[in-house]
TIPATI-232862 format. One record per residue (C-alpha): x, y, z. Coordinates in nm, 3 decimals. Layout:
BEGIN
REC|X|Y|Z
...
***
This chain:
BEGIN
REC|12.964|16.585|-6.922
REC|13.143|16.930|-6.863
REC|13.308|16.902|-7.189
REC|12.992|16.851|-7.374
REC|12.808|17.153|-7.192
REC|12.825|17.503|-7.330
REC|12.870|17.656|-6.982
REC|12.799|18.012|-7.104
REC|12.466|17.923|-7.240
REC|12.386|17.692|-6.978
REC|12.455|17.894|-6.683
REC|12.284|18.213|-6.826
REC|11.965|18.022|-6.944
REC|11.964|17.825|-6.601
REC|11.999|18.148|-6.397
REC|11.721|18.345|-6.599
REC|11.488|18.040|-6.572
REC|11.547|17.964|-6.197
REC|11.506|18.339|-6.140
REC|11.174|18.343|-6.301
REC|11.049|18.042|-6.122
REC|11.172|18.185|-5.784
REC|11.013|18.537|-5.858
REC|10.691|18.384|-5.946
REC|10.696|18.162|-5.635
REC|10.783|18.446|-5.397
REC|10.577|18.719|-5.562
REC|10.319|18.609|-5.786
REC|10.109|18.910|-5.790
REC|10.398|19.164|-5.858
REC|10.513|18.934|-6.139
REC|10.165|18.936|-6.302
REC|10.138|19.303|-6.275
REC|10.458|19.373|-6.432
REC|10.417|19.101|-6.680
REC|10.100|19.255|-6.807
REC|10.243|19.589|-6.816
REC|10.501|19.452|-7.050
REC|10.254|19.260|-7.262
REC|10.053|19.576|-7.332
REC|10.350|19.761|-7.425
REC|10.449|19.496|-7.681
REC|10.118|19.451|-7.848
REC|10.032|19.810|-7.848
REC|10.386|19.900|-7.996
REC|10.506|19.609|-8.195
REC|10.183|19.411|-8.274
REC|10.191|19.487|-8.641
REC|10.558|19.353|-8.660
REC|10.395|19.005|-8.569
REC|10.141|19.028|-8.845
REC|10.388|19.129|-9.105
REC|10.655|18.902|-9.009
REC|10.431|18.590|-9.007
REC|10.274|18.669|-9.335
REC|10.648|18.710|-9.481
REC|10.749|18.346|-9.342
REC|10.469|18.195|-9.518
REC|10.556|18.374|-9.856
REC|10.920|18.286|-9.801
REC|10.880|17.911|-9.740
REC|10.655|17.879|-10.035
REC|10.897|18.073|-10.252
REC|11.179|17.838|-10.138
REC|10.985|17.520|-10.201
REC|10.899|17.606|-10.558
REC|11.212|17.779|-10.659
REC|11.542|17.659|-10.798
REC|11.665|17.580|-10.433
REC|11.408|17.314|-10.362
REC|11.627|17.032|-10.485
REC|11.888|17.097|-10.232
REC|11.905|16.821|-9.965
REC|11.927|16.872|-9.592
REC|12.253|16.659|-9.594
REC|12.477|16.506|-9.863
REC|12.329|16.474|-10.206
REC|12.301|16.095|-10.182
REC|12.141|16.092|-9.819
REC|11.813|15.925|-9.786
REC|11.580|16.024|-9.493
REC|11.652|15.905|-9.140
REC|11.283|15.829|-9.041
REC|11.010|15.695|-9.271
REC|10.755|15.944|-9.385
REC|10.458|15.820|-9.184
REC|10.682|15.851|-8.848
REC|10.813|16.184|-8.967
REC|10.450|16.343|-9.010
REC|10.334|16.182|-8.675
REC|10.640|16.321|-8.487
REC|10.611|16.668|-8.633
REC|10.240|16.695|-8.587
REC|10.236|16.573|-8.244
REC|10.509|16.783|-8.121
REC|10.412|17.095|-8.314
REC|10.028|17.124|-8.244
REC|9.898|16.804|-8.061
REC|9.807|16.956|-7.728
REC|9.683|17.284|-7.852
REC|9.459|17.118|-8.092
REC|9.287|16.912|-7.798
REC|9.240|17.236|-7.613
REC|9.113|17.453|-7.874
REC|8.962|17.227|-8.133
REC|8.610|17.277|-7.982
REC|8.684|17.584|-7.785
REC|8.813|17.813|-8.039
REC|8.528|17.777|-8.307
REC|8.253|17.794|-7.998
REC|8.410|18.107|-7.879
REC|8.425|18.286|-8.208
REC|8.070|18.151|-8.261
REC|7.954|18.326|-7.945
REC|8.170|18.640|-7.999
REC|8.249|18.681|-8.357
REC|8.598|18.837|-8.463
REC|8.582|19.210|-8.506
REC|8.224|19.210|-8.487
REC|8.166|19.082|-8.846
REC|7.861|18.869|-8.771
REC|7.567|18.861|-8.531
REC|7.652|18.627|-8.216
REC|7.522|18.263|-8.243
REC|7.414|18.288|-8.608
REC|7.518|18.089|-8.890
REC|7.730|18.361|-9.011
REC|7.910|18.357|-8.697
REC|7.965|17.975|-8.718
REC|8.110|18.041|-9.069
REC|8.338|18.307|-8.962
REC|8.445|18.097|-8.645
REC|8.572|17.805|-8.875
REC|8.752|18.063|-9.110
REC|8.945|18.204|-8.818
REC|9.009|17.870|-8.665
REC|9.170|17.760|-8.989
REC|9.376|18.089|-9.028
REC|9.525|18.060|-8.662
REC|9.609|17.689|-8.685
REC|9.718|17.596|-9.042
REC|9.949|17.764|-9.290
REC|10.096|18.059|-9.089
REC|10.202|17.867|-8.784
REC|10.345|17.584|-8.982
REC|10.539|17.833|-9.207
REC|10.707|17.979|-8.888
REC|10.818|17.603|-8.793
REC|10.917|17.530|-9.144
REC|11.145|17.842|-9.166
REC|11.329|17.773|-8.820
REC|11.345|17.379|-8.902
REC|11.469|17.439|-9.262
REC|11.758|17.683|-9.136
REC|11.874|17.457|-8.859
REC|11.838|17.130|-9.076
REC|12.033|17.303|-9.368
REC|12.327|17.440|-9.165
REC|12.349|17.133|-8.922
REC|12.326|16.836|-9.193
REC|12.447|17.002|-9.489
REC|12.707|17.246|-9.397
REC|12.815|17.034|-9.102
REC|12.773|17.283|-8.821
REC|12.654|17.243|-8.461
REC|12.272|17.188|-8.411
REC|12.234|17.547|-8.289
REC|12.029|17.841|-8.377
REC|12.344|18.038|-8.370
REC|12.512|17.839|-8.617
REC|12.287|17.976|-8.886
REC|12.434|18.319|-8.822
REC|12.770|18.223|-8.955
REC|12.714|18.375|-9.305
REC|12.628|18.714|-9.123
REC|12.845|18.720|-8.828
REC|13.138|18.475|-8.900
REC|13.247|18.195|-8.674
REC|13.384|18.436|-8.420
REC|13.071|18.592|-8.387
REC|12.897|18.283|-8.334
REC|13.117|18.159|-8.070
REC|13.116|18.478|-7.906
REC|12.856|18.685|-7.693
REC|12.625|18.745|-7.998
REC|12.597|18.368|-8.063
REC|12.575|18.283|-7.702
REC|12.284|18.537|-7.631
REC|12.093|18.391|-7.937
REC|12.121|18.038|-7.821
REC|12.024|18.148|-7.439
REC|11.704|18.331|-7.611
REC|11.630|18.001|-7.781
REC|11.645|17.801|-7.467
REC|11.424|18.052|-7.297
REC|11.156|18.058|-7.570
REC|11.163|17.683|-7.588
REC|11.097|17.653|-7.204
REC|10.807|17.903|-7.194
REC|10.662|17.767|-7.505
REC|10.673|17.417|-7.349
REC|10.563|17.552|-7.036
REC|10.233|17.705|-7.193
REC|10.155|17.380|-7.351
REC|10.212|17.203|-7.028
REC|9.969|17.447|-6.844
REC|9.702|17.403|-7.122
REC|9.737|17.023|-7.087
REC|9.718|17.035|-6.697
REC|9.391|17.250|-6.713
REC|9.223|17.039|-6.977
REC|9.292|16.704|-6.792
REC|9.165|16.895|-6.471
REC|8.857|17.000|-6.669
REC|8.806|16.647|-6.790
REC|8.834|16.483|-6.472
REC|8.605|16.719|-6.308
REC|8.344|16.694|-6.591
REC|8.320|16.315|-6.544
REC|8.393|16.276|-6.166
REC|8.324|16.613|-6.014
REC|8.659|16.637|-5.836
REC|8.655|17.007|-5.885
REC|8.907|17.234|-6.053
REC|9.180|17.411|-5.856
REC|9.540|17.506|-5.912
REC|9.639|17.244|-5.664
REC|9.471|16.968|-5.886
REC|9.652|17.120|-6.184
REC|9.987|17.156|-6.011
REC|9.957|16.771|-5.918
REC|9.891|16.690|-6.288
REC|10.184|16.898|-6.400
REC|10.395|16.711|-6.158
REC|10.309|16.359|-6.260
REC|10.330|16.448|-6.636
REC|10.664|16.609|-6.582
REC|10.824|16.288|-6.445
REC|10.651|16.086|-6.741
REC|10.781|16.294|-7.004
REC|11.119|16.321|-6.838
REC|11.144|15.937|-6.853
REC|11.042|15.949|-7.208
REC|11.269|16.210|-7.287
REC|11.603|16.020|-7.147
REC|11.498|15.735|-7.388
REC|11.565|15.953|-7.690
REC|11.404|16.067|-8.018
REC|11.399|15.716|-8.180
REC|11.231|15.554|-7.897
REC|11.021|15.762|-7.671
REC|10.903|16.040|-7.901
REC|10.870|15.835|-8.204
REC|10.656|15.565|-8.016
REC|10.426|15.808|-7.856
REC|10.369|16.022|-8.156
REC|10.273|15.710|-8.347
REC|10.027|15.602|-8.060
REC|9.899|15.972|-8.060
REC|9.817|15.982|-8.442
REC|9.637|15.631|-8.403
REC|9.422|15.722|-8.106
REC|9.343|16.083|-8.247
REC|9.235|15.916|-8.585
REC|8.991|15.679|-8.410
REC|8.839|15.956|-8.191
REC|8.791|16.182|-8.511
REC|8.639|15.887|-8.697
REC|8.396|15.810|-8.385
REC|8.288|16.181|-8.395
REC|8.243|16.192|-8.769
REC|8.048|15.865|-8.774
REC|7.799|15.935|-8.476
REC|7.790|16.307|-8.514
REC|7.644|16.517|-8.800
REC|7.863|16.361|-9.083
REC|7.696|16.561|-9.374
REC|7.720|16.882|-9.198
REC|8.085|16.818|-9.089
REC|8.193|16.745|-9.468
REC|8.004|17.044|-9.576
REC|8.182|17.266|-9.305
REC|8.504|17.134|-9.440
REC|8.459|17.226|-9.783
REC|8.300|17.557|-9.717
REC|8.550|17.675|-9.467
REC|8.840|17.585|-9.682
REC|8.703|17.810|-9.948
REC|8.651|18.085|-9.711
REC|8.974|18.043|-9.563
REC|9.153|18.075|-9.896
REC|8.946|18.357|-10.016
REC|9.025|18.570|-9.707
REC|9.369|18.447|-9.662
REC|9.549|18.782|-9.776
REC|9.318|19.028|-9.592
REC|9.314|18.818|-9.273
REC|9.700|18.786|-9.316
REC|9.756|19.179|-9.286
REC|9.487|19.278|-9.050
REC|9.615|19.520|-8.783
REC|9.462|19.740|-8.526
REC|9.445|20.040|-8.734
REC|9.095|19.957|-8.856
REC|9.009|19.640|-8.656
REC|8.955|19.547|-8.289
REC|9.298|19.575|-8.139
REC|9.210|19.420|-7.816
REC|9.064|19.106|-8.025
REC|9.370|19.101|-8.225
REC|9.611|19.097|-7.921
REC|9.416|18.821|-7.728
REC|9.373|18.598|-8.042
REC|9.580|18.646|-8.363
REC|9.899|18.830|-8.226
REC|9.882|18.611|-7.916
REC|9.875|18.280|-8.144
REC|10.161|18.422|-8.375
REC|10.369|18.497|-8.064
REC|10.301|18.159|-7.917
REC|10.391|17.974|-8.254
REC|10.708|18.198|-8.254
REC|10.788|18.112|-7.894
REC|10.775|17.737|-7.991
REC|10.959|17.786|-8.323
REC|11.323|17.713|-8.164
REC|11.186|17.402|-7.988
REC|10.952|17.269|-8.279
REC|11.198|17.398|-8.540
REC|11.485|17.223|-8.383
REC|11.309|16.919|-8.335
REC|11.175|16.906|-8.696
REC|11.532|16.945|-8.820
REC|11.658|16.678|-8.594
REC|11.405|16.434|-8.767
REC|11.447|16.561|-9.133
REC|11.783|16.469|-9.218
REC|11.815|16.339|-9.578
REC|11.496|16.534|-9.719
REC|11.503|16.804|-9.999
REC|11.387|17.162|-9.916
REC|11.105|17.111|-10.143
REC|10.996|16.770|-9.972
REC|11.055|16.939|-9.627
REC|10.853|17.244|-9.671
REC|10.565|17.070|-9.860
REC|10.568|16.808|-9.583
REC|10.581|17.066|-9.309
REC|10.347|17.333|-9.457
REC|10.084|17.128|-9.614
REC|10.026|16.803|-9.441
REC|9.991|16.914|-9.110
REC|9.776|17.206|-9.215
REC|9.556|16.964|-9.394
REC|9.513|16.750|-9.091
REC|9.451|17.045|-8.867
REC|9.168|17.151|-9.105
REC|9.016|16.824|-9.089
REC|9.055|16.834|-8.691
REC|8.880|17.151|-8.675
REC|8.619|17.050|-8.911
REC|8.514|16.745|-8.715
REC|8.546|16.895|-8.361
REC|8.456|17.248|-8.443
REC|8.175|17.148|-8.705
REC|8.017|16.895|-8.439
REC|8.009|17.152|-8.176
REC|7.875|17.409|-8.400
REC|7.596|17.187|-8.529
REC|7.505|17.113|-8.164
REC|7.464|17.499|-8.110
REC|7.277|17.546|-8.431
REC|7.048|17.263|-8.454
REC|7.135|17.025|-8.169
REC|7.157|17.019|-7.783
REC|7.354|17.317|-7.731
REC|7.506|17.411|-7.403
REC|7.872|17.416|-7.508
REC|7.894|17.791|-7.579
REC|7.746|17.839|-7.225
REC|7.993|17.610|-7.055
REC|8.275|17.764|-7.218
REC|8.152|18.106|-7.095
REC|8.088|17.966|-6.738
REC|8.372|17.745|-6.679
REC|8.631|17.811|-6.944
REC|8.759|17.685|-7.273
REC|8.917|17.356|-7.115
REC|8.576|17.201|-7.063
REC|8.452|17.248|-7.424
REC|8.565|16.907|-7.572
REC|8.420|16.713|-7.282
REC|8.068|16.880|-7.307
REC|8.064|16.799|-7.668
REC|8.174|16.440|-7.600
REC|7.900|16.418|-7.330
REC|7.633|16.459|-7.606
REC|7.736|16.149|-7.773
REC|7.716|15.755|-7.694
REC|7.990|15.627|-7.469
REC|8.068|15.959|-7.331
REC|8.279|15.830|-7.046
REC|8.491|15.617|-7.259
REC|8.543|15.892|-7.517
REC|8.619|16.136|-7.260
REC|8.876|15.916|-7.106
REC|9.040|15.867|-7.436
REC|9.047|16.260|-7.486
REC|9.221|16.273|-7.181
REC|9.452|15.995|-7.252
REC|9.536|16.193|-7.586
REC|9.603|16.515|-7.379
REC|9.829|16.330|-7.161
REC|10.022|16.169|-7.440
REC|10.031|16.480|-7.651
REC|10.160|16.658|-7.329
REC|10.436|16.394|-7.265
REC|10.572|16.377|-7.623
REC|10.569|16.738|-7.689
REC|10.733|16.823|-7.356
REC|10.991|16.553|-7.363
REC|11.099|16.693|-7.726
REC|11.118|17.018|-7.562
REC|11.349|16.909|-7.314
REC|11.568|16.711|-7.566
REC|11.585|17.030|-7.762
REC|11.668|17.240|-7.463
REC|11.951|16.991|-7.374
REC|12.097|17.020|-7.753
REC|12.104|17.384|-7.718
REC|12.307|17.375|-7.386
REC|12.525|17.079|-7.516
REC|12.682|17.262|-7.833
REC|12.421|17.127|-8.061
REC|12.475|16.757|-7.980
REC|12.203|16.554|-8.128
REC|12.200|16.333|-7.815
REC|12.242|16.564|-7.516
REC|12.345|16.441|-7.183
REC|12.049|16.293|-6.974
REC|12.134|16.529|-6.682
REC|12.074|16.843|-6.890
REC|11.737|16.681|-7.036
REC|11.617|16.614|-6.690
REC|11.713|16.953|-6.560
REC|11.533|17.148|-6.835
REC|11.228|16.898|-6.785
REC|11.206|16.982|-6.415
REC|11.228|17.366|-6.498
REC|10.964|17.363|-6.773
REC|10.738|17.195|-6.540
REC|10.808|17.448|-6.258
REC|10.762|17.739|-6.516
REC|10.418|17.595|-6.589
REC|10.325|17.569|-6.245
REC|10.437|17.933|-6.179
REC|10.239|18.073|-6.475
REC|9.928|17.887|-6.378
REC|9.935|18.019|-6.030
REC|10.014|18.368|-6.156
REC|9.709|18.382|-6.388
REC|9.590|18.061|-6.541
REC|9.544|18.084|-6.918
REC|9.617|18.457|-6.930
REC|9.948|18.404|-6.760
REC|10.029|18.135|-7.017
REC|9.961|18.358|-7.290
REC|10.157|18.651|-7.132
REC|10.463|18.445|-7.099
REC|10.452|18.329|-7.464
REC|10.413|18.692|-7.619
REC|10.689|18.850|-7.408
REC|10.948|18.557|-7.495
REC|10.845|18.550|-7.867
REC|10.903|18.934|-7.926
REC|11.291|18.929|-7.925
REC|11.295|18.587|-8.102
REC|11.104|18.745|-8.390
REC|11.434|18.943|-8.469
REC|11.625|18.616|-8.439
REC|11.395|18.454|-8.708
REC|11.438|18.769|-8.945
REC|11.814|18.708|-8.937
REC|11.764|18.348|-9.003
REC|11.585|18.414|-9.316
REC|11.867|18.640|-9.430
REC|12.140|18.399|-9.350
REC|11.974|18.096|-9.527
REC|11.925|18.307|-9.832
REC|12.299|18.408|-9.840
REC|12.417|18.041|-9.778
REC|12.157|17.896|-10.055
REC|12.296|18.130|-10.323
REC|12.649|17.998|-10.254
REC|12.516|17.650|-10.233
REC|12.353|17.664|-10.582
REC|12.652|17.825|-10.738
REC|12.884|17.512|-10.615
REC|13.067|17.772|-10.391
REC|13.151|17.673|-10.025
REC|12.989|17.914|-9.792
REC|13.337|17.964|-9.629
REC|13.455|18.128|-9.964
REC|13.251|18.424|-9.972
REC|13.319|18.503|-9.596
REC|13.695|18.465|-9.630
REC|13.677|18.719|-9.900
REC|13.550|18.969|-9.647
REC|13.815|18.861|-9.382
REC|13.566|18.625|-9.180
REC|13.699|18.284|-9.081
REC|13.467|17.990|-9.142
REC|13.567|17.633|-9.070
REC|13.588|17.399|-9.341
REC|13.266|17.168|-9.334
REC|13.375|16.887|-9.561
REC|13.034|16.864|-9.730
REC|12.988|16.881|-10.096
REC|12.810|17.157|-10.278
REC|12.479|17.098|-10.428
REC|12.429|17.022|-10.794
REC|12.261|17.298|-10.987
REC|11.995|17.151|-11.209
***
């Protein structure tokens, strides 16, 4: 295994990760205070950069999809997709969003309903409900999937078309050459990608543990505590490691397909027994509101808006998606071989966004109807007990509450496992020189460290601790993502002109290895 492991990347990432876990275990209060101070500095000084960059990623991905580059394939010109489309969509949706949608699908619209963004509506009003759905779409649809699309496209292109290792650093070959990629700069990029993946995964694990704990307490009054949440993390960590070592084609694909079936059944149940007409009306109206306000919302900063709210919601979300980007992007690239750039971006950007909108319309719509014209009580429960309980309070207002709540906890658990095992596989890839099937020992190690990091973050500050870690790790990776866009642009220009990438770099004295791949047809 030693020959397969990049020792520079592995030991640096492992030392930083273990150091973080040890620090949190020994001095959690000190870590929490210093992390909060760093978070405040990032949001106050660089919050605008998250806003501008995320809007750019959406524009850039749309441009590539509908430009002359769209026909270029992630692989050889005659390659076919490795996975059928239904499994491809299920896997990327399950890994990219699943557990977050379970946690926030009811909680976010209800929270915005009770405390409208930027004070743009009266709390608990119909205008607040409309605004709540608008912002839920904004935070979960096109922008996050554009972030994933950019990273996934870059990695897939350089890995499957140019024959380079499946690493974030490989994409920087057009900018810094092979020597730079193999040197300290390239190693630092991959270490940062590992850390972002670990903390993005840990944030999801923490959210999942909190929600399962809330569900168990709601049904059987077992109480909510860090001890219970940590036990849940431990059990789920063992399960997702077992799934991860079985590989993408078995574990992740099977779990993702199960997720989609069960999630659809839960949505259909709520749509059927809930306020069906209100849900449909909500979906249509919210889509129109979202598209109308997309540009203003995309460029809203703290200059003339509530900076504290932006930091807690929009900037946190953009940072969370960016911290997930190396993990989800690498995974989406891994399952997208053989697809064209146009097919890839349309599939990654529009299909999961559409499913997300339906999800929020059903979950959020049913919850808002309960507050406006039904039993209510969901907003009060969120205020008193936290967002993790929102889904279970909603389900408790419909028939077969125990069954549906149990199904919801099952979904959270499976999303937990499928997302986390994909993260462990990706961290293994990044430490194994981009190998698509990393050594099992690496996968197990990173799975354990992700579980340990989630435990530390929960003890350090619950939901706030999870959010803090996501933003701090995402800040430097934002610079990496900007570099990825530039590198891809340079490579695509060469590809379209039928000129091997190494030719341009050789002209500048930078050595790039022959890839053996054929240039794309231009037409």
